[in-house]
Phi, psi and omega in degrees: 000139180277125188258331180196152180227135177221150176214147181209149181233136185232131169285114188295321181295315179293325176293311181300317183295326178286322180291325174293320184285329181235088180300331175290346181301323179305320181285328179288325183263336185232147178292171179302315186293338181266334190300334182279350184291162178291164183302314177300321176287321179286327173300317180288327171298316178294334168294320176299317182294327176291321180295323177297313172311310180301312181303330183270357177093016182052052178291160179284153174090006176276146180247144178298338187279351175293337180236128183234132175258126181242157179265125182267198180298137183067013176084010183281136180285144176230140181268132177233127186244142181214180176054217182309317180302316182290329171296321180287317180305312183300320182291329177282339183091017180296127178243340186206139181250143175237136186219138176225136179238149176206158169203130181198150173060028180076016177234131169252148192221142173223139176232130186230131172240130179255120181252135183242000000 
């Protein structure tokens, strides 16, 4: 059963300008494993983190570091949840996450489904 759905879109150029203007943002938004990626990949991952929050109902206390996108077998993106997001997901009965990322034409997009 679907317990939550989240989608987010990021303008890559605007995201890049924000990251350049605020260097400390990279460590506040992304895990160590994500930080070395290129701008388009980071923008898509940021969208994924926002989509996770939406799928969980945007509860207070979530951190962008609570959601990490890792590259799985054959390049498939995998969502790993920890911290407050994991607690909220557990309380909602989330057993599995589905994630789709895309970037093209200056836009990065993430779609997240929380399944119970």
